[in-house]
DSSP file (Angstrom, degrees, kcal/mol; ACC not computed):
  #  RESIDUE AA STRUCTURE BP1 BP2  ACC     N-H-->O    O-->H-N    N-H-->O    O-->H-N    TCO  KAPPA ALPHA  PHI   PSI    X-CA   Y-CA   Z-CA
    1    1 A M     >        0   0    0      0, 0.0     4,-1.9     0, 0.0     5,-0.1   0.000 360.0 360.0 360.0 -37.7   15.6  -37.6   95.6
    2    2 A K  H  >  +     0   0    0      1,-0.2     4,-2.1     2,-0.2     5,-0.1   0.887 360.0  52.8 -66.0 -37.3   13.9  -38.8   98.7
    3    3 A S  H  > S+     0   0    0      1,-0.2     4,-2.3     2,-0.2    -1,-0.2   0.847 106.6  53.2 -68.3 -32.2   10.8  -36.8   97.9
    4    4 A V  H  > S+     0   0    0      2,-0.2     4,-2.6     1,-0.2    -1,-0.2   0.920 109.9  47.9 -66.2 -43.7   10.6  -38.5   94.4
    5    5 A N  H  X S+     0   0    0     -4,-1.9     4,-2.4     2,-0.2    -2,-0.2   0.883 111.5  51.0 -62.9 -38.4   10.8  -41.9   96.0
    6    6 A K  H  X S+     0   0    0     -4,-2.1     4,-2.3     2,-0.2    -2,-0.2   0.915 111.4  46.9 -65.3 -43.6    8.1  -40.9   98.4
    7    7 A I  H  X S+     0   0    0     -4,-2.3     4,-2.5     2,-0.2    -2,-0.2   0.921 112.9  49.3 -64.4 -44.5    5.8  -39.7   95.6
    8    8 A A  H  X S+     0   0    0     -4,-2.6     4,-2.6     2,-0.2     5,-0.2   0.901 110.1  51.6 -61.6 -41.4    6.4  -42.9   93.6
    9    9 A R  H  X S+     0   0    0     -4,-2.4     4,-2.2     1,-0.2    -2,-0.2   0.929 112.3  45.1 -62.5 -46.2    5.6  -45.0   96.6
   10   10 A F  H  X S+     0   0    0     -4,-2.3     4,-2.4     2,-0.2    -2,-0.2   0.879 111.9  53.7 -65.1 -37.7    2.3  -43.2   97.2
   11   11 A F  H  X S+     0   0    0     -4,-2.5     4,-2.3     2,-0.2    -2,-0.2   0.951 112.6  41.9 -61.1 -50.7    1.5  -43.4   93.5
   12   12 A F  H  X S+     0   0    0     -4,-2.6     4,-2.2     1,-0.2    -2,-0.2   0.842 113.3  53.3 -69.1 -33.0    2.0  -47.2   93.4
   13   13 A L  H  X S+     0   0    0     -4,-2.2     4,-2.3    -5,-0.2    -1,-0.2   0.902 109.7  49.2 -65.4 -41.0    0.2  -47.7   96.7
   14   14 A G  H  X S+     0   0    0     -4,-2.4     4,-2.4     2,-0.2    -2,-0.2   0.910 110.5  49.8 -63.1 -43.5   -2.7  -45.7   95.3
   15   15 A I  H  X S+     0   0    0     -4,-2.3     4,-2.5     2,-0.2    -2,-0.2   0.909 110.1  51.8 -60.9 -43.0   -2.8  -47.8   92.1
   16   16 A F  H  X S+     0   0    0     -4,-2.2     4,-2.1     1,-0.2    -2,-0.2   0.934 111.9  44.8 -60.4 -48.6   -2.7  -51.0   94.2
   17   17 A F  H  X S+     0   0    0     -4,-2.3     4,-2.4     2,-0.2     5,-0.2   0.874 112.0  52.7 -66.5 -36.8   -5.7  -49.9   96.4
   18   18 A Y  H  X S+     0   0    0     -4,-2.4     4,-2.9     2,-0.2    -1,-0.2   0.934 110.7  47.2 -62.2 -45.4   -7.6  -48.7   93.3
   19   19 A A  H  X S+     0   0    0     -4,-2.5     4,-1.4     1,-0.2    -2,-0.2   0.874 111.4  52.2 -63.5 -37.4   -7.1  -52.1   91.6
   20   20 A L  H  < S+     0   0    0     -4,-2.1     4,-0.3    -5,-0.2    -1,-0.2   0.928 115.3  39.7 -64.8 -46.2   -8.1  -53.9   94.8
   21   21 A V  H >< S+     0   0    0     -4,-2.4     3,-1.3     1,-0.2    -2,-0.2   0.887 112.8  55.5 -71.6 -40.0  -11.4  -51.9   95.1
   22   22 A A  H 3< S+     0   0    0     -4,-2.9    -1,-0.2     1,-0.3    -2,-0.2   0.787 106.5  51.2 -65.7 -27.5  -12.1  -52.0   91.4
   23   23 A S  T 3< S+     0   0    0     -4,-1.4    -1,-0.3    -5,-0.2    -2,-0.2   0.484  84.1 115.1 -90.0  -1.6  -11.9  -55.8   91.3
   24   24 A A    <   -     0   0    0     -3,-1.3    60,-0.1    -4,-0.3    -3,-0.0  -0.408  56.2-145.8 -69.0 143.1  -14.3  -56.3   94.2
   25   25 A S        -     0   0    0      2,-0.2     4,-0.1    -2,-0.1    60,-0.1  -0.883  14.6-143.4-111.3 141.8  -17.6  -58.0   93.3
   26   26 A P  S    S+     0   0    0      0, 0.0    -1,-0.1     0, 0.0    59,-0.1   0.627  84.4  88.9 -75.5 -11.4  -21.0  -57.2   94.9
   27   27 A I  S    S-     0   0    0     57,-0.6    -2,-0.2     1,-0.1     5,-0.1  -0.781  94.6-109.1 -85.8 121.5  -21.8  -60.9   94.7
   28   28 A P     >  -     0   0    0      0, 0.0     4,-2.1     0, 0.0     3,-0.4  -0.155  19.2-125.0 -54.1 142.7  -20.5  -62.6   97.9
   29   29 A K  H  > S+     0   0    0      1,-0.2     4,-2.5     2,-0.2     5,-0.2   0.853 109.0  57.7 -57.5 -38.9  -17.4  -64.8   97.5
   30   30 A E  H  > S+     0   0    0      1,-0.2     4,-2.5     2,-0.2    -1,-0.2   0.896 107.1  48.2 -61.3 -40.6  -19.2  -67.8   99.0
   31   31 A I  H  > S+     0   0    0     -3,-0.4     4,-2.1     2,-0.2    -1,-0.2   0.933 112.2  47.7 -66.5 -45.9  -22.0  -67.6   96.5
   32   32 A R  H  < S+     0   0    0     -4,-2.1     4,-0.4     1,-0.2    -2,-0.2   0.873 112.9  50.2 -62.9 -35.7  -19.5  -67.4   93.5
   33   33 A K  H >< S+     0   0    0     -4,-2.5     3,-0.9    -5,-0.2     4,-0.4   0.927 110.9  47.8 -68.2 -44.9  -17.6  -70.3   94.9
   34   34 A E  H >< S+     0   0    0     -4,-2.5     3,-0.5     1,-0.2    -2,-0.2   0.859 113.2  48.8 -62.7 -35.6  -20.7  -72.5   95.4
   35   35 A A  G >< S+     0   0    0     -4,-2.1     3,-1.5     1,-0.2    -1,-0.2   0.504  84.4  93.9 -84.8  -3.8  -21.8  -71.7   91.8
   36   36 A K  G <  S+     0   0    0     -3,-0.9    -1,-0.2    -4,-0.4    -2,-0.1   0.862  92.5  36.1 -58.9 -38.7  -18.5  -72.4   90.2
   37   37 A N  G <  S+     0   0    0     -3,-0.5    -1,-0.3    -4,-0.4    -2,-0.1   0.015  87.5 133.6-105.9  27.9  -19.3  -76.0   89.3
   38   38 A Q    <   -     0   0    0     -3,-1.5     3,-0.1     1,-0.1    18,-0.1  -0.359  64.8 -92.1 -75.0 158.3  -23.0  -75.6   88.5
   39   39 A P        -     0   0    0      0, 0.0    -1,-0.1     0, 0.0     5,-0.0  -0.276  51.7 -91.6 -64.4 156.5  -24.5  -77.2   85.4
   40   40 A S     >  -     0   0    0      1,-0.1     4,-2.3    -3,-0.1     5,-0.2  -0.242  32.3-113.9 -65.5 158.7  -24.6  -75.1   82.2
   41   41 A F  H  > S+     0   0    0      1,-0.2     4,-2.6     2,-0.2     5,-0.2   0.890 117.4  55.3 -61.5 -39.5  -27.7  -73.0   81.6
   42   42 A E  H  > S+     0   0    0      1,-0.2     4,-2.0     2,-0.2    -1,-0.2   0.894 108.9  47.3 -61.1 -40.9  -28.5  -75.1   78.5
   43   43 A L  H  > S+     0   0    0      2,-0.2     4,-1.7     1,-0.2    -1,-0.2   0.902 112.4  49.2 -67.9 -41.7  -28.4  -78.2   80.6
   44   44 A L  H  < S+     0   0    0     -4,-2.3    -2,-0.2     1,-0.2    -1,-0.2   0.897 112.0  49.8 -61.5 -40.6  -30.6  -76.6   83.3
   45   45 A L  H  < S+     0   0    0     -4,-2.6    -2,-0.2     1,-0.2    -1,-0.2   0.865 106.4  55.1 -68.2 -38.1  -33.0  -75.4   80.6
   46   46 A K  H  < S+     0   0    0     -4,-2.0    -1,-0.2     1,-0.2    -2,-0.2   0.912 130.4   5.6 -63.2 -43.7  -33.3  -78.9   79.0
   47   47 A N    ><  +     0   0    0     -4,-1.7     3,-0.9    -5,-0.1     4,-0.4  -0.589  61.8 168.4-145.7  78.8  -34.4  -80.6   82.2
   48   48 A P  G >  S+     0   0    0      0, 0.0     3,-1.2     0, 0.0    -1,-0.1   0.802  76.8  67.9 -62.4 -28.1  -35.0  -78.4   85.2
   49   49 A E  G >  S+     0   0    0      1,-0.3     3,-1.2     2,-0.2    75,-0.1   0.867  94.9  54.7 -60.2 -37.5  -36.6  -81.4   87.1
   50   50 A S  G <  S+     0   0    0     -3,-0.9    -1,-0.3     1,-0.3    -6,-0.1   0.632 112.3  43.8 -75.1 -11.1  -33.3  -83.3   87.3
   51   51 A F  G X  S+     0   0    0     -3,-1.2     3,-2.4    -4,-0.4    71,-0.4   0.162  80.6 150.6-114.5  16.8  -31.6  -80.2   89.0
   52   52 A K  T <  S+     0   0    0     -3,-1.2    71,-0.2     1,-0.3     3,-0.1  -0.244  71.5  11.1 -54.7 133.2  -34.4  -79.4   91.3
   53   53 A N  T 3  S+     0   0    0     69,-3.0    -1,-0.3     1,-0.3     2,-0.2   0.411  91.9 136.3  74.2   2.5  -33.1  -77.8   94.6
   54   54 A H    <   -     0   0    0     -3,-2.4    68,-2.1    68,-0.1     2,-0.5  -0.551  58.4-120.3 -71.2 144.3  -29.6  -77.3   93.2
   55   55 A L  E     +A  121   0A   0     66,-0.2     2,-0.3    -2,-0.2    66,-0.2  -0.765  39.6 176.6 -88.8 131.0  -28.2  -73.8   94.0
   56   56 A V  E     -A  120   0A   0     64,-2.7    64,-2.1    -2,-0.5     2,-0.5  -0.935  29.0-142.7-134.5 155.6  -27.3  -71.8   90.9
   57   57 A L  E     +A  119   0A   0     -2,-0.3     2,-0.3    62,-0.2    62,-0.2  -0.977  35.1 161.6-118.0 115.1  -26.1  -68.3   90.0
   58   58 A L  E     -A  118   0A   0     60,-2.8    60,-3.7    -2,-0.5     2,-0.3  -0.876  11.4-179.0-131.3 161.7  -27.7  -66.9   86.9
   59   59 A G  E     +AB 117  79A   0     20,-0.6    20,-2.6    -2,-0.3     2,-0.3  -0.953  16.3 118.2-153.5 173.2  -28.1  -63.4   85.4
   60   60 A G  E     -AB 116  78A   0     56,-2.3    56,-2.5    -2,-0.3     2,-0.4  -0.982  58.5 -38.8 164.1-150.2  -29.5  -61.4   82.6
   61   61 A V  E     -AB 115  77A   0     16,-2.1    16,-2.9    -2,-0.3     2,-0.3  -0.920  52.3-116.3-115.3 133.9  -31.9  -58.7   81.6
   62   62 A I  E     + B   0  76A   0     52,-2.8    51,-3.1    -2,-0.4    14,-0.2  -0.529  33.9 171.4 -69.8 127.6  -35.3  -58.2   83.2
   63   63 A I  E     +     0   0A   0     12,-3.4     2,-0.3     1,-0.4    13,-0.2   0.753  67.6   8.4-100.6 -39.4  -38.1  -58.6   80.7
   64   64 A E  E     - B   0  75A   0     11,-1.5    11,-2.4    47,-0.1     2,-0.5  -1.000  54.4-161.6-148.9 141.4  -41.0  -58.6   83.0
   65   65 A N  E     - B   0  74A   0     -2,-0.3     9,-0.2     9,-0.2    47,-0.1  -0.984  11.2-177.6-125.9 118.2  -41.7  -57.8   86.7
   66   66 A T  E     - B   0  73A   0      7,-3.4     7,-2.4    -2,-0.5     2,-0.4  -0.873   9.3-161.0-119.7  98.0  -45.0  -59.1   88.1
   67   67 A P  E     - B   0  72A   0      0, 0.0     5,-0.2     0, 0.0     2,-0.2  -0.643  15.0-177.1 -78.0 130.2  -45.6  -58.2   91.8
   68   68 A L        -     0   0    0      3,-3.2     3,-0.1    -2,-0.4    -2,-0.0  -0.631  42.0 -91.6-116.9 178.3  -48.2  -60.4   93.5
   69   69 A E  S    S+     0   0    0      1,-0.2     3,-0.1    -2,-0.2    35,-0.0   0.890 121.5  17.9 -60.5 -42.3  -49.7  -60.4   96.9
   70   70 A D  S    S+     0   0    0      1,-0.1     2,-0.3    33,-0.0    -1,-0.2   0.367 131.3   9.1-114.0   3.7  -47.2  -62.8   98.5
   71   71 A R        -     0   0    0     -3,-0.1    -3,-3.2    -5,-0.0     2,-0.4  -0.970  63.7-116.7-165.8 173.5  -44.3  -62.7   96.1
   72   72 A T  E     -BC  67 101A   0     29,-2.6    29,-2.1    -2,-0.3     2,-0.5  -0.995  21.6-155.9-125.6 136.7  -42.7  -61.1   93.0
   73   73 A E  E     -BC  66 100A   0     -7,-2.4    -7,-3.4    -2,-0.4     2,-0.4  -0.944   9.3-168.7-113.3 132.5  -42.1  -63.0   89.7
   74   74 A L  E     -BC  65  99A   0     25,-2.9    25,-2.5    -2,-0.5     2,-0.5  -0.930  13.6-150.6-118.0 143.1  -39.5  -61.9   87.3
   75   75 A L  E     -BC  64  98A   0    -11,-2.4   -12,-3.4    -2,-0.4   -11,-1.5  -0.975  24.0-167.9-110.4 124.0  -39.0  -63.1   83.7
   76   76 A I  E     -BC  62  97A   0     21,-3.0    21,-2.1    -2,-0.5     2,-0.7  -0.915  23.7-139.1-119.5 135.7  -35.3  -62.8   82.8
   77   77 A E  E     -BC  61  96A   0    -16,-2.9   -16,-2.1    -2,-0.4    19,-0.2  -0.858  42.0-118.4 -88.2 117.7  -33.5  -63.1   79.4
   78   78 A H  E     +B   60   0A   0     17,-2.5     2,-0.3    -2,-0.7   -18,-0.3  -0.240  36.0 177.1 -64.3 139.7  -30.4  -65.1   80.3
   79   79 A R  E     -B   59   0A   0    -20,-2.6   -20,-0.6    15,-0.1    10,-0.1  -0.986  35.2-106.0-134.6 144.9  -26.9  -63.7   79.8
   80   80 A K        -     0   0    0     -2,-0.3     8,-3.5     7,-0.1     2,-0.3  -0.353  38.4-123.8 -65.3 152.5  -23.6  -65.4   80.7
   81   81 A L  B     -F   87   0B   0      6,-0.3    -1,-0.1   -24,-0.1     2,-0.1  -0.775  12.6-133.2-102.9 145.3  -21.9  -64.1   83.8
   82   82 A G    >   -     0   0    0      4,-3.3     3,-1.7    -2,-0.3    -1,-0.1  -0.222  43.8 -86.2 -79.3-180.0  -18.4  -62.7   84.1
   83   83 A S  T 3  S+     0   0    0      1,-0.3    -1,-0.1     2,-0.1   -58,-0.1   0.745 130.1  52.1 -64.0 -24.1  -16.0  -63.8   86.9
   84   84 A S  T 3  S-     0   0    0      2,-0.1   -57,-0.6   -60,-0.1    -1,-0.3   0.486 123.6-102.0 -89.8  -2.8  -17.4  -61.1   89.2
   85   85 A G  S <  S+     0   0    0     -3,-1.7    -2,-0.1     1,-0.3   -60,-0.0   0.463  76.2 140.3  96.2   2.2  -21.0  -62.2   88.6
   86   86 A R        -     0   0    0      1,-0.1    -4,-3.3   -27,-0.1    -1,-0.3  -0.579  57.9-112.5 -78.5 139.2  -21.9  -59.4   86.2
   87   87 A P  B     -F   81   0B   0      0, 0.0    63,-0.3     0, 0.0    -6,-0.3  -0.498  32.8-128.1 -66.8 138.6  -24.0  -60.3   83.2
   88   88 A K        -     0   0    0     -8,-3.5     2,-0.6    -2,-0.2    63,-0.2  -0.557  24.5-103.8 -85.5 154.6  -22.1  -60.1   79.9
   89   89 A Y        +     0   0    0     61,-1.9     2,-0.3    -2,-0.2    -1,-0.1  -0.678  61.6 136.1 -81.4 122.7  -23.4  -58.1   77.0
   90   90 A S        -     0   0    0     -2,-0.6    -2,-0.0     3,-0.1    61,-0.0  -0.901  36.3-171.6-164.7 135.2  -24.8  -60.3   74.3
   91   91 A T  S    S+     0   0    0     -2,-0.3    -1,-0.0     1,-0.1    -2,-0.0   0.333  74.0  86.7-109.5   5.4  -27.9  -60.3   72.2
   92   92 A K  S    S+     0   0    0      1,-0.0     2,-0.5     2,-0.0    -1,-0.1   0.884  74.8  73.5 -71.3 -38.8  -27.4  -63.7   70.7
   93   93 A N        +     0   0    0      1,-0.1    -3,-0.1   -15,-0.1    -1,-0.0  -0.661  46.8 169.6 -85.9 121.1  -29.2  -65.6   73.6
   94   94 A K        +     0   0    0     -2,-0.5     2,-0.2   -17,-0.1    -1,-0.1   0.141  37.3 125.4-111.7  17.8  -32.9  -65.3   73.6
   95   95 A K        -     0   0    0    -17,-0.2   -17,-2.5   -18,-0.1     2,-0.3  -0.526  43.1-158.5 -81.6 146.8  -33.5  -68.0   76.3
   96   96 A R  E     -C   77   0A   0    -19,-0.2    37,-0.4    -2,-0.2     2,-0.3  -0.826  15.8-174.7-126.0 159.3  -35.4  -67.1   79.4
   97   97 A F  E     -C   76   0A   0    -21,-2.1   -21,-3.0    -2,-0.3     2,-0.3  -0.968  22.0-123.7-145.3 161.7  -35.9  -68.2   82.9
   98   98 A S  E     -Cd  75 134A   0     35,-2.5    37,-2.3    -2,-0.3     2,-0.4  -0.793  15.6-158.6-108.8 150.8  -38.3  -67.1   85.7
   99   99 A V  E     -Cd  74 135A   0    -25,-2.5   -25,-2.9    -2,-0.3     2,-0.4  -0.987   3.2-166.1-127.5 136.9  -37.4  -66.0   89.2
  100  100 A V  E     +Cd  73 136A   0     35,-2.5    37,-2.3    -2,-0.4     2,-0.3  -0.989  10.6 174.0-123.2 133.0  -39.6  -66.0   92.3
  101  101 A T  E     -C   72   0A   0    -29,-2.1   -29,-2.6    -2,-0.4     4,-0.1  -0.981  35.5-137.5-134.4 148.9  -38.9  -64.1   95.5
  102  102 A K  S    S+     0   0    0     -2,-0.3     2,-0.1    35,-0.3    -1,-0.1   0.673  82.9  90.3 -75.0 -17.0  -40.9  -63.6   98.6
  103  103 A D  S    S-     0   0    0    -31,-0.1     2,-0.6     1,-0.1    -2,-0.2  -0.409  86.3-112.3 -79.4 154.4  -39.8  -59.9   98.7
  104  104 A F        -     0   0    0     -2,-0.1     2,-0.7   -33,-0.1   -32,-0.1  -0.790  29.8-164.2 -83.7 122.9  -41.7  -57.1   96.9
  105  105 A L        -     0   0    0     -2,-0.6   -32,-0.1    -4,-0.1    -4,-0.0  -0.929  22.1-126.9-111.3 108.4  -39.5  -55.8   94.0
  106  106 A D    >>  -     0   0    0     -2,-0.7     4,-3.4     1,-0.2     3,-1.1  -0.310   8.0-143.4 -57.7 122.3  -40.8  -52.5   92.9
  107  107 A P  T 34 S+     0   0    0      0, 0.0     5,-0.2     0, 0.0    -1,-0.2   0.723 100.4  60.5 -61.8 -21.0  -41.5  -52.5   89.1
  108  108 A E  T 34 S+     0   0    0      3,-0.1     3,-0.3     1,-0.1    -2,-0.1   0.816 117.8  29.2 -73.4 -30.2  -40.2  -48.9   88.9
  109  109 A I  T <4 S+     0   0    0     -3,-1.1     2,-1.8     1,-0.2    -1,-0.1   0.882 122.7  47.4 -94.0 -51.1  -36.8  -50.0   90.2
  110  110 A Y  S  < S+     0   0    0     -4,-3.4    -1,-0.2     3,-0.0     2,-0.1  -0.500  93.8 161.4 -87.8  66.4  -36.6  -53.6   89.0
  111  111 A A    >   -     0   0    0     -2,-1.8     3,-1.9    -3,-0.3   -49,-0.3  -0.376  47.7 -76.8 -93.6 164.3  -37.7  -52.4   85.6
  112  112 A Q  T 3  S+     0   0    0      1,-0.2   -49,-0.2    -5,-0.2    -1,-0.2  -0.329 117.2  27.1 -57.1 134.5  -37.6  -53.9   82.1
  113  113 A G  T 3  S+     0   0    0    -51,-3.1    -1,-0.2     1,-0.3     2,-0.2   0.288  88.4 128.1  95.1  -9.8  -34.1  -53.7   80.6
  114  114 A R    <   -     0   0    0     -3,-1.9   -52,-2.8   -52,-0.2    -1,-0.3  -0.559  59.8-120.8 -81.4 145.6  -32.2  -53.7   84.0
  115  115 A F  E     +A   61   0A   0     28,-0.3    28,-2.1   -54,-0.2     2,-0.3  -0.654  36.5 178.8 -86.7 141.5  -29.4  -56.1   84.5
  116  116 A I  E     -AE  60 142A   0    -56,-2.5   -56,-2.3    -2,-0.3     2,-0.4  -0.988  23.6-154.3-145.2 147.9  -29.7  -58.6   87.4
  117  117 A T  E     -AE  59 141A   0     24,-2.5    24,-3.0    -2,-0.3     2,-0.4  -0.994  19.8-168.6-123.4 133.7  -27.8  -61.5   89.0
  118  118 A V  E     -AE  58 140A   0    -60,-3.7   -60,-2.8    -2,-0.4     2,-0.4  -0.963  12.1-168.4-128.7 137.6  -29.8  -64.1   90.9
  119  119 A Y  E     +AE  57 139A   0     20,-2.9    19,-3.4    -2,-0.4    20,-2.1  -0.993  37.9 105.0-122.0 129.7  -28.7  -66.9   93.3
  120  120 A G  E     -AE  56 137A   0    -64,-2.1   -64,-2.7    -2,-0.4     2,-0.3  -0.984  63.6 -53.9-177.9-172.4  -31.2  -69.5   94.3
  121  121 A K  E     -AE  55 136A   0     15,-1.9    15,-3.0    -2,-0.3     2,-0.3  -0.652  50.3-118.0 -90.4 141.2  -32.7  -73.0   94.1
  122  122 A V  E     + E   0 135A   0    -68,-2.1   -69,-3.0   -71,-0.4     2,-0.2  -0.556  42.6 155.5 -77.7 137.8  -33.8  -74.6   90.9
  123  123 A G  E     - E   0 134A   0     11,-3.1    11,-1.8    -2,-0.3     2,-0.3  -0.756  33.3-118.6-139.1-171.7  -37.4  -75.5   90.4
  124  124 A S  E     - E   0 133A   0     -2,-0.2     2,-0.4     9,-0.2     9,-0.2  -0.987  14.7-157.1-138.8 153.6  -39.6  -75.9   87.3
  125  125 A L  E     - E   0 132A   0      7,-2.3     7,-3.4    -2,-0.3     2,-0.7  -0.989  20.2-126.5-131.9 132.2  -42.7  -74.2   86.2
  126  126 A Q  E     + E   0 131A   0     -2,-0.4     2,-0.6     5,-0.2     5,-0.2  -0.715  29.5 176.3 -82.9 115.3  -45.3  -75.5   83.8
  127  127 A K  E >   - E   0 130A   0      3,-2.6     3,-1.5    -2,-0.7     2,-0.3  -0.893  62.7 -58.8-119.3  98.0  -45.9  -73.0   80.9
  128  128 A G  T 3  S-     0   0    0     -2,-0.6     0, 0.0     1,-0.3     0, 0.0  -0.517 117.6 -17.6  67.4-125.9  -48.3  -74.5   78.5
  129  129 A K  T 3  S+     0   0    0     -2,-0.3     2,-0.3    -3,-0.1    -1,-0.3   0.651 128.7  63.2 -88.3 -16.7  -46.9  -77.8   77.2
  130  130 A E  E <  S- E   0 127A   0     -3,-1.5    -3,-2.6    -4,-0.0     2,-0.3  -0.795  78.5-120.5-115.0 154.8  -43.3  -77.3   78.2
  131  131 A K  E     - E   0 126A   0     -2,-0.3     2,-0.4    -5,-0.2    -5,-0.2  -0.682  26.2-151.9 -88.6 142.6  -41.6  -76.8   81.6
  132  132 A Q  E     - E   0 125A   0     -7,-3.4    -7,-2.3    -2,-0.3     2,-0.2  -0.877  24.6-101.8-115.4 146.9  -39.7  -73.6   82.1
  133  133 A L  E     - E   0 124A   0    -37,-0.4   -35,-2.5    -2,-0.4     2,-0.4  -0.478  41.2-171.4 -67.5 132.4  -36.6  -73.1   84.4
  134  134 A L  E     -dE  98 123A   0    -11,-1.8   -11,-3.1    -2,-0.2     2,-0.5  -0.984  10.1-160.4-128.4 137.6  -37.6  -71.4   87.6
  135  135 A V  E     -dE  99 122A   0    -37,-2.3   -35,-2.5    -2,-0.4     2,-0.9  -0.981  11.8-147.7-121.1 124.7  -35.2  -70.1   90.3
  136  136 A Y  E     -dE 100 121A   0    -15,-3.0   -15,-1.9    -2,-0.5   -35,-0.2  -0.814  35.2-128.7 -87.7 106.5  -36.4  -69.5   93.9
  137  137 A A  E     + E   0 120A   0    -37,-2.3   -35,-0.3    -2,-0.9   -17,-0.3  -0.290  42.2 165.0 -69.3 134.7  -34.2  -66.5   94.8
  138  138 A K  E    S+     0   0A   0    -19,-3.4     2,-0.3     1,-0.4   -18,-0.2   0.572  80.3  19.9-108.8 -27.1  -32.1  -66.4   97.9
  139  139 A F  E     - E   0 119A   0    -20,-2.1   -20,-2.9     2,-0.0     2,-0.4  -0.990  65.5-175.4-146.8 132.6  -30.0  -63.5   96.8
  140  140 A I  E     - E   0 118A   0     -2,-0.3     2,-0.5   -22,-0.2   -22,-0.2  -0.998   3.8-169.5-131.2 132.6  -30.7  -60.8   94.1
  141  141 A Y  E     - E   0 117A   0    -24,-3.0   -24,-2.5    -2,-0.4     2,-0.6  -0.978   7.7-158.4-123.2 120.8  -28.3  -58.1   92.9
  142  142 A L  E     - E   0 116A   0     -2,-0.5   -26,-0.2   -26,-0.2     3,-0.1  -0.866  22.0-132.0 -95.7 119.9  -29.7  -55.4   90.7
  143  143 A W        -     0   0    0    -28,-2.1   -28,-0.3    -2,-0.6     4,-0.0  -0.421  31.2 -93.7 -73.4 145.4  -26.8  -53.8   88.7
  144  144 A P    >   -     0   0    0      0, 0.0     3,-1.9     0, 0.0   -29,-0.2  -0.184  32.2-117.7 -56.6 150.3  -26.6  -50.0   88.7
  145  145 A E  T 3  S+     0   0    0      1,-0.3    -2,-0.1    -3,-0.1   -30,-0.0   0.803 115.1  55.8 -62.3 -29.4  -28.3  -48.3   85.7
  146  146 A D  T 3  S+     0   0    0      2,-0.1    -1,-0.3     0, 0.0     2,-0.3   0.460  81.5 119.6 -83.1   1.3  -25.0  -46.8   84.5
  147  147 A F    <   -     0   0    0     -3,-1.9   -32,-0.1   -32,-0.1    -4,-0.0  -0.496  48.9-161.7 -67.8 128.1  -23.5  -50.3   84.5
  148  148 A I        -     0   0    0     -2,-0.3     3,-0.1   -59,-0.0   -59,-0.1  -0.955  21.0-127.6-111.4 113.0  -22.3  -51.3   81.0
  149  149 A P        -     0   0    0      0, 0.0     2,-0.2     0, 0.0   -61,-0.2  -0.259  29.3-104.1 -62.6 145.8  -21.9  -55.1   80.8
  150  150 A S        -     0   0    0    -63,-0.3   -61,-1.9     1,-0.1     3,-0.1  -0.458  28.1-172.5 -72.9 138.3  -18.5  -56.2   79.5
  151  151 A S        -     0   0    0      1,-0.4     2,-0.3   -63,-0.2    -1,-0.1   0.268  64.2 -69.2-107.7   7.7  -18.4  -57.5   76.0
  152  152 A G  S    S-     0   0    0      2,-0.0    -1,-0.4     0, 0.0     2,-0.3  -0.912  79.5 -24.6 136.9-164.1  -14.8  -58.6   76.4
  153  153 A W        +     0   0    0     -2,-0.3     2,-0.3    -3,-0.1     0, 0.0  -0.587  54.6 170.2 -86.1 141.5  -11.4  -57.2   76.8
  154  154 A Y        -     0   0    0     -2,-0.3     2,-0.5     2,-0.0    -2,-0.0  -0.980  27.3-127.1-145.6 159.6  -10.4  -53.7   75.7
  155  155 A M        -     0   0    0     -2,-0.3     8,-1.7     2,-0.0     2,-0.3  -0.900  21.6-156.2-111.0 134.0   -7.4  -51.4   76.2
  156  156 A G  E     -G  162   0C   0     -2,-0.5     2,-0.4     6,-0.2     6,-0.3  -0.789   6.0-160.9-109.1 152.4   -7.8  -47.9   77.5
  157  157 A I  E  >  -G  161   0C   0      4,-3.0     4,-0.6    -2,-0.3    -2,-0.0  -0.973  60.0 -33.9-131.5 117.8   -5.5  -44.9   77.1
  158  158 A G  T >4 S-     0   0    0     -2,-0.4     2,-0.8     2,-0.1     3,-0.6  -0.045 108.0 -24.7  65.7-173.1   -5.8  -42.0   79.4
  159  159 A P  T 34 S-     0   0    0      0, 0.0     3,-0.1     0, 0.0    -1,-0.1  -0.615 129.4 -10.8 -78.8 111.8   -9.1  -40.9   80.9
  160  160 A G  T 34 S+     0   0    0     -2,-0.8     2,-0.5     1,-0.2    -2,-0.1   0.466 101.8 111.9  89.2   1.5  -12.0  -41.9   78.8
  161  161 A F  E <<  +G  157   0C   0     -4,-0.6    -4,-3.0    -3,-0.6     2,-0.3  -0.928  33.3 152.7-111.8 131.1  -10.3  -43.1   75.6
  162  162 A F  E      G  156   0C   0     -2,-0.5    -6,-0.2    -6,-0.3    -8,-0.0  -0.986 360.0 360.0-148.7 160.0  -10.4  -46.7   74.5
  163  163 A F              0   0    0     -8,-1.7    -7,-0.1    -2,-0.3    -1,-0.1   0.284 360.0 360.0-148.5 360.0  -10.1  -48.7   71.3
């Protein structure tokens, strides 16, 4: 009877640690906390000038990577972020924003179609007749290629089966 209790205790302890690690986010807690009360993406997009120098956390899919001599420019298709900072899967939104970083981001790694989360200061960029939202990156997280963005809640049964 004692060995059964010991096994059960280790089992539940293992489940607890797995849940703790699985819920960890690669986006620092301070950044997620600061970005909690940021303006909506639609509001930022309408008038980037009025939010100039505000810190924001945005994410999406890389459309274009342009490395220049002193910086790298990214064009991102916006996606809403989950609570951990991961971009959610959605093809409804076709709105875009630009990211500028002083770092060199290799186009082979930061390639078209990769999911990314960016934290930085809001600026604006003149594109033709209209201004486009620009973010000067302070922090960039490139999600692993095997990352599948969440499309919502689902229930799993056993290893690898869900409906």
